[in-house]
C-alpha positions as CSV (number, residue, x, y, z in Angstrom):
1,M,5.6,23.6,31.8
2,F,7.2,20.4,33.7
3,I,5.6,21.6,37.0
4,S,2.3,21.8,34.9
5,G,2.6,18.7,33.2
6,Y,3.2,16.7,35.9
7,A,0.2,18.4,38.2
8,V,-1.7,17.1,35.3
9,V,-0.3,14.0,35.3
10,A,0.2,13.0,38.7
11,G,-2.4,15.8,41.1
12,A,-6.3,14.2,40.4
13,A,-8.0,17.3,39.7
14,E,-11.5,15.0,40.0
15,R,-10.8,14.7,43.7
16,L,-10.2,18.5,43.7
17,V,-13.4,19.7,41.7
18,L,-15.4,16.7,43.3
19,G,-14.4,16.8,46.7
20,Y,-14.0,13.3,48.7
21,D,-14.6,12.1,51.8
22,S,-12.7,11.1,55.1
23,F,-12.7,7.6,54.3
24,G,-10.7,8.1,50.5
25,N,-14.3,7.9,48.4
26,I,-14.3,10.5,45.3
27,C,-17.8,12.2,45.5
28,G,-19.8,11.8,42.5
29,R,-18.1,8.6,41.2
30,K,-17.9,5.1,41.5
31,N,-14.3,4.5,43.7
32,T,-11.6,1.8,44.7
33,P,-10.9,0.7,48.2
34,V,-7.9,1.6,50.3
35,E,-6.7,-1.0,52.1
36,G,-6.8,-0.6,56.1
37,A,-10.0,1.9,55.7
38,N,-13.3,-0.2,55.4
39,L,-15.6,2.1,54.3
40,S,-13.3,3.2,51.2
41,G,-14.4,2.1,47.6
42,L,-18.0,2.5,48.0
43,D,-19.9,4.0,44.9
44,M,-20.9,7.2,45.5
45,T,-22.6,7.9,41.7
46,N,-25.6,9.5,43.5
47,K,-23.6,11.5,46.0
48,K,-22.3,14.1,44.9
49,Y,-21.7,16.7,47.6
50,V,-18.8,17.0,50.4
51,F,-20.8,18.0,53.7
52,F,-18.8,18.5,56.9
53,L,-19.7,17.1,59.9
54,N,-19.0,20.2,61.9
55,S,-18.7,22.9,59.6
56,C,-18.6,25.6,62.1
57,N,-15.5,24.8,63.9
58,L,-13.0,23.7,60.9
59,E,-9.6,24.0,61.8
60,V,-6.2,23.8,59.3
61,Q,-4.7,21.5,61.5
62,S,-6.4,19.1,63.1
63,L,-9.3,18.8,60.1
64,K,-8.5,15.6,59.0
65,T,-9.3,14.2,62.9
66,S,-11.7,16.7,64.4
67,S,-13.8,17.0,61.6
68,L,-15.2,14.1,59.7
69,S,-16.5,14.9,55.6
70,L,-19.0,12.8,54.3
71,C,-20.2,12.2,50.2
72,V,-24.0,13.5,50.8
73,S,-27.0,13.8,47.7
74,S,-28.3,16.8,49.1
75,C,-27.4,19.8,51.9
76,P,-29.9,20.5,54.5
77,Q,-31.7,23.9,52.9
78,Q,-32.7,24.3,57.0
79,Q,-31.5,24.1,60.2
80,L,-31.7,20.7,61.7
81,N,-31.6,21.0,65.6
82,S,-32.1,16.9,67.0
83,L,-31.6,14.0,65.4
84,E,-34.8,13.8,64.7
85,D,-34.6,16.5,62.1
86,L,-31.5,14.3,60.9
87,Q,-33.2,11.2,61.1
88,S,-36.9,12.6,59.0
89,F,-34.6,14.8,56.7
90,A,-32.6,11.3,55.5
91,R,-35.7,9.8,55.4
92,N,-37.5,12.5,53.2
93,Y,-34.2,13.3,51.5
94,G,-32.0,10.4,50.8
95,S,-29.3,11.9,51.6
96,F,-27.5,10.5,55.2
97,L,-25.9,13.1,57.4
98,C,-24.1,10.7,59.6
99,I,-22.0,8.3,59.0
100,Y,-22.0,5.5,56.3
101,N,-22.4,2.0,58.2
102,L,-25.2,4.2,60.9
103,N,-28.3,3.2,59.9
104,V,-31.1,5.6,59.4
105,S,-33.1,3.8,61.9
106,S,-30.5,4.0,64.7
107,Y,-29.9,8.0,64.5
108,T,-31.8,8.3,67.6
109,L,-31.5,5.1,69.5
110,N,-27.6,4.3,69.0
111,P,-25.6,5.4,72.0
112,K,-22.4,6.6,69.9
113,A,-24.9,8.0,67.6
114,A,-23.5,12.1,68.3
115,Q,-20.5,11.3,67.7
116,L,-21.4,9.8,64.5
117,C,-23.5,12.4,63.0
118,P,-23.1,16.1,62.2
119,T,-22.4,18.5,65.7
120,L,-25.7,20.1,66.4
121,P,-27.9,22.4,65.6
122,V,-26.2,21.9,61.6
123,P,-26.8,25.3,59.7
124,P,-28.1,25.7,56.9
125,S,-26.1,25.0,53.3
126,K,-25.9,25.5,49.8
127,S,-23.8,23.3,47.4
128,F,-21.1,25.7,45.9
129,P,-21.3,25.9,42.0
130,L,-17.6,24.8,41.8
131,F,-16.3,22.1,44.1
132,N,-19.5,20.6,45.1
133,R,-19.2,21.5,49.1
134,C,-21.7,22.3,51.4
135,V,-21.3,25.4,51.9
136,P,-22.9,27.2,55.5
137,Q,-25.3,30.1,55.3
138,N,-24.4,30.9,58.8
139,P,-22.4,34.2,58.7
140,E,-20.2,33.2,61.2
141,C,-19.5,29.8,59.8
142,Y,-19.3,30.6,56.0
143,S,-15.7,32.9,57.0
144,K,-14.3,29.8,59.0
145,Y,-15.6,27.8,56.5
146,A,-13.8,30.0,53.4
147,S,-10.6,30.2,55.1
148,V,-10.3,26.3,55.4
149,L,-11.8,25.1,52.3
150,I,-8.6,25.6,49.8
151,S,-6.4,24.1,53.4
152,M,-8.5,20.9,52.5
153,V,-5.5,20.3,49.5
154,N,-3.1,18.8,51.4
155,E,-0.4,20.4,54.1
156,M,1.2,23.1,51.9
157,D,0.3,25.9,54.7
158,I,1.5,28.6,53.6
159,F,0.1,29.1,49.8
160,H,-3.2,27.9,51.2
161,R,-2.8,30.9,53.6
162,I,-1.9,33.0,51.3
163,L,-4.9,32.1,48.8
164,S,-7.2,31.6,51.6
165,G,-6.8,35.3,52.9
166,I,-7.6,36.4,49.1
167,L,-10.7,34.7,49.1
168,A,-11.3,36.3,52.7
169,G,-10.6,39.7,51.6
170,R,-11.9,40.1,48.1
171,D,-14.3,42.0,48.4
172,T,-11.9,44.8,49.9
173,V,-9.5,44.1,46.8
174,I,-12.1,44.3,44.6
175,G,-13.1,47.7,46.3
176,L,-10.3,49.4,45.8
177,S,-9.4,48.3,42.2
178,V,-12.5,50.0,41.7
179,L,-11.7,52.8,43.4
180,A,-8.1,52.9,41.6
181,L,-9.6,52.5,38.9
182,A,-11.8,55.6,38.8
183,F,-9.2,57.6,40.2
184,S,-7.1,57.0,37.2
185,L,-9.5,57.5,35.1
186,I,-9.9,61.1,36.7
187,L,-6.2,61.5,36.3
188,V,-6.0,60.7,33.0
189,L,-9.2,63.0,32.2
190,A,-7.1,65.9,33.8
191,F,-4.1,65.4,31.3
192,R,-5.9,65.5,28.8
193,F,-7.9,68.8,29.5
194,I,-6.9,71.2,32.2
195,Q,-3.3,70.2,32.2
196,T,-1.9,73.8,33.2
197,L,-5.0,74.6,35.6
198,L,-4.1,70.8,37.8
199,I,-0.6,72.0,38.0
200,H,-1.7,75.4,39.3
201,T,-4.9,74.0,41.3
202,L,-2.2,71.4,43.0
203,I,0.3,73.8,44.4
204,A,-2.8,76.5,45.0
205,L,-3.7,73.6,47.7
206,V,-0.1,73.0,48.9
207,V,0.5,76.4,49.5
208,F,-3.3,77.6,50.8
209,G,-3.4,74.1,53.0
210,L,0.5,75.3,54.8
211,L,-0.7,78.6,55.1
212,F,-4.2,77.6,56.6
213,V,-1.8,75.0,58.8
214,S,0.7,77.8,60.4
215,G,-2.3,80.2,60.7
216,V,-4.3,77.9,63.1
217,L,-1.0,76.7,65.3
218,W,0.1,80.5,65.8
219,W,-3.7,81.4,66.7
220,L,-3.8,78.5,68.7
221,H,-0.8,79.7,70.6
222,Y,-2.1,83.2,71.2
223,D,-5.2,81.8,72.7
224,Y,-3.6,79.3,75.2
225,R,-0.9,81.8,76.2
226,S,-3.3,84.7,77.2
227,D,-6.0,82.7,78.6
228,P,-5.5,83.3,82.7
229,S,-6.8,79.4,83.7
230,T,-2.9,78.6,82.1
231,E,-1.3,77.6,85.6
232,L,-0.7,73.6,85.0
233,E,2.3,72.5,83.7
234,T,0.7,70.4,81.4
235,E,-1.1,73.0,79.8
236,K,2.4,75.9,79.9
237,E,3.9,72.2,77.8
238,N,1.1,72.4,75.5
239,V,1.7,75.8,74.9
240,K,5.4,75.9,74.1
241,F,4.9,72.6,72.0
242,L,2.1,74.5,70.1
243,L,5.3,77.4,69.7
244,G,7.2,74.8,68.0
245,Y,4.9,73.6,65.9
246,A,3.5,76.9,64.4
247,I,7.3,77.5,64.1
248,F,8.3,74.7,61.8
249,S,5.1,75.2,59.9
250,T,6.1,79.1,59.0
251,I,9.3,77.7,58.1
252,V,8.2,75.0,55.8
253,T,5.7,77.3,54.2
254,V,8.0,80.0,53.5
255,V,11.2,78.0,52.1
256,L,8.3,76.5,49.8
257,L,6.8,79.7,48.7
258,F,10.7,80.9,48.3
259,L,11.3,77.6,45.8
260,I,8.4,78.4,43.9
261,F,9.5,81.8,43.5
262,V,12.6,81.2,42.3
263,L,11.6,77.7,39.9
264,R,8.5,79.3,38.8
265,K,10.2,78.5,35.5
266,R,10.8,75.2,36.1
267,L,7.0,74.5,36.5
268,Q,6.6,75.9,33.1
269,F,8.1,72.7,31.8
270,A,5.9,70.7,34.2
271,V,2.8,72.0,31.9
272,Q,4.3,71.1,28.8
273,L,4.9,67.8,30.1
274,F,1.3,67.1,31.0
275,Q,-0.1,68.7,27.8
276,I,2.1,65.9,26.2
277,V,1.0,63.5,27.8
278,G,-2.6,64.9,26.6
279,K,-1.7,65.1,23.6
280,I,-0.3,61.5,22.6
281,I,-3.0,60.2,24.5
282,G,-5.6,62.6,21.9
283,R,-3.2,60.8,19.3
284,I,-3.5,57.4,20.5
285,P,-6.8,56.7,22.7
286,F,-6.1,52.6,22.7
287,L,-3.0,53.2,25.0
288,L,-6.1,53.9,27.5
289,F,-7.2,49.8,26.7
290,Q,-4.0,48.8,27.3
291,P,-3.9,48.0,31.3
292,L,-7.3,46.4,30.1
293,W,-6.2,43.4,28.3
294,T,-3.2,43.4,30.2
295,F,-5.3,42.7,33.4
296,L,-7.3,39.8,31.3
297,I,-3.6,38.1,31.1
298,L,-2.8,38.3,34.3
299,I,-6.0,37.0,35.5
300,V,-5.4,34.1,33.1
301,F,-2.2,33.7,34.7
302,W,-3.3,33.7,37.7
303,V,-6.4,31.7,37.4
304,F,-4.0,29.3,35.6
305,W,-1.3,29.3,38.5
306,V,-3.3,28.5,41.3
307,A,-4.7,25.4,39.7
308,V,-1.6,24.4,39.0
309,L,-0.8,24.9,42.6
310,L,-3.8,22.8,43.9
311,S,-3.2,20.3,41.6
312,L,0.2,19.7,42.6
313,G,-1.9,19.7,46.5
314,T,-3.2,16.5,45.2
315,A,-0.5,14.9,44.2
316,G,-0.3,12.4,46.7
317,T,-0.6,8.8,47.4
318,A,-3.9,7.5,49.8
319,Q,-3.1,5.6,53.3
320,S,-5.1,4.6,55.6
321,T,-4.8,5.6,59.8
322,S,-5.8,4.1,62.9
323,E,-9.4,5.5,63.1
324,G,-9.7,3.7,59.7
325,Q,-9.9,7.2,58.0
326,V,-7.8,8.2,54.9
327,E,-5.1,10.6,54.1
328,Y,-3.6,11.8,50.9
329,R,0.8,12.1,51.6
330,A,2.6,14.2,49.2
331,L,4.8,13.2,46.9
332,S,8.9,13.9,48.3
333,G,9.7,17.0,46.1
334,I,6.2,18.7,45.8
335,S,7.4,21.1,48.3
336,Y,10.5,21.9,46.1
337,M,7.9,22.2,43.5
338,A,5.8,24.4,45.1
339,W,8.5,27.5,45.5
340,Y,10.1,26.9,42.3
341,H,6.3,27.8,41.3
342,F,6.0,30.6,43.6
343,V,8.9,32.1,41.7
344,G,7.1,31.8,38.0
345,L,3.9,33.7,39.7
346,I,6.3,36.4,40.7
347,W,8.5,36.3,37.2
348,T,6.0,36.3,35.1
349,S,3.6,38.6,36.2
350,E,7.3,41.0,36.1
351,F,7.2,40.3,32.9
352,I,3.5,40.4,31.8
353,L,3.9,44.0,33.0
354,A,7.0,44.9,31.8
355,C,5.5,44.0,28.0
356,Q,2.6,46.5,28.4
357,Q,5.4,49.1,30.0
358,M,7.5,48.4,26.6
359,V,4.1,48.7,24.3
360,I,3.6,51.6,26.1
361,S,6.5,53.7,25.8
362,G,7.3,52.3,21.7
363,A,4.1,53.5,20.9
364,V,4.4,57.0,22.7
365,V,8.3,56.9,21.4
366,N,6.7,56.3,17.8
367,C,4.4,58.9,18.0
368,Y,6.5,61.7,19.7
369,F,9.2,61.3,17.5
370,N,7.5,61.5,14.2
371,R,9.0,63.9,11.4
372,N,5.5,64.4,10.3
373,K,4.0,66.2,12.6
374,N,0.7,66.2,10.0
375,N,0.7,62.5,9.3
376,P,0.7,60.1,12.5
377,P,1.9,56.6,12.1
378,P,-0.9,54.2,12.0
379,H,-1.7,51.8,14.6
380,P,1.5,53.1,16.7
381,V,-0.1,50.4,19.6
382,L,0.4,47.3,17.1
383,S,3.7,48.3,15.7
384,S,4.9,48.6,19.4
385,I,3.9,45.1,20.1
386,S,5.4,43.6,16.7
387,V,8.6,45.6,17.7
388,L,8.0,44.0,21.4
389,F,7.6,40.3,20.0
390,C,10.7,40.7,17.3
391,Y,13.5,42.3,19.1
392,H,12.4,43.3,22.5
393,L,11.0,39.9,24.1
394,G,15.0,39.0,25.8
395,T,14.4,42.7,27.7
396,A,11.4,42.2,29.2
397,A,12.3,38.5,29.9
398,K,15.8,39.8,31.8
399,G,14.7,42.7,33.5
400,S,11.3,41.2,35.1
401,F,13.5,38.2,36.4
402,L,16.0,41.4,38.1
403,I,13.1,42.8,39.7
404,A,12.3,39.0,40.8
405,I,15.3,38.0,42.0
406,L,15.3,41.3,44.5
407,R,11.4,41.0,45.1
408,I,11.5,37.6,46.6
409,P,14.0,38.6,49.4
410,R,11.7,41.4,50.6
411,I,8.7,38.9,50.3
412,V,10.7,36.5,52.2
413,L,12.1,39.5,54.5
414,L,8.6,40.4,55.5
415,Y,6.7,36.9,56.5
416,I,9.7,36.2,58.7
417,Y,9.1,39.8,60.3
418,N,4.9,39.1,60.7
419,I,6.2,35.8,62.3
420,L,8.6,37.5,64.5
421,N,6.4,40.6,65.4
422,Q,4.2,38.5,66.8
423,K,6.5,36.5,69.1
424,V,7.7,38.3,72.4
425,G,11.0,38.5,73.0
426,K,14.4,40.9,72.6
427,C,15.2,39.1,69.7
């Protein structure tokens, strides 16, 4: 709560949402001048969009020096190939894509116009609906632009790389989520209707799969050994390897068949367990909607977390550079707040998931241990939620905290491993 309040008070949300140029002007509003920056303090009321002079080659580390950003009244809808095209676009649409102090009539006359105007050719772009940036429509430019968009806030590279990676792979993440949802629904239906068939089908698939593999390996070994052309040492080695694989596969198959035969009565317990799961789902169909509201709560929390993180990134003071541009230096202590905010992300996410597990287990226990089987308990899910909030929030908080403590070092070690994995050396 303290970090969220500090981010709202000290951060500049309008600079994040509306966008700003390289001279400290927030687009779409009047600005106050920054000492040492001659092009700051301009009236940008009619210039609502941020345009990058080199949108196809944005770089995170050198963004503030190598690629300028300006506030413009409209984004170029068509590709501009020359300075004459830039001049015509400025006169026709009133949107000036060169530095503010360069007169439109000097676009083609000034010898330094190539440095003061955008890199040619200028790709067609479209204004982003939320953050008012001119997003290039060229696929190659867009992929580079998307990875840098969030990194425009400040120098917290670690968190911004995480967010940009999520943005870059959002299609894959969404596709895998939909695939997981489909498999989950199929599995739930299998629990509900074909418990016995499912168990025996899985066992049969494993057994026949191993039998098939063993048969193929023995057939290949016999075929290679009886082939008269097998004379090279490498081919003889292949025959030996095939024999070893065939023997190993046969041993595994025999052991598995023996275990299935010895533990055949135990398999009935697994079938009964699946049957109980099917009955519970039949009695409490609202359990199927439990992950849905948990997912919605997680989405709301994640959006809030990202908003606070980005607001922390805007909590900085404006300072002019030797080139007359403006940089926003992060306040002291912001990086520590960001790390604590990251811990809060893991802990709170685990807490929400723990609450879901407590609700599901409470509803199942309430239904399973009901003495009167003909009169099931009314509203078991709502009853489990009330019990959670009355008695077990501390359990969920403590358990999720322990998981977070163990998970954070794992994440740090994986991050270090990924960094060191790119280096070449004995260490």
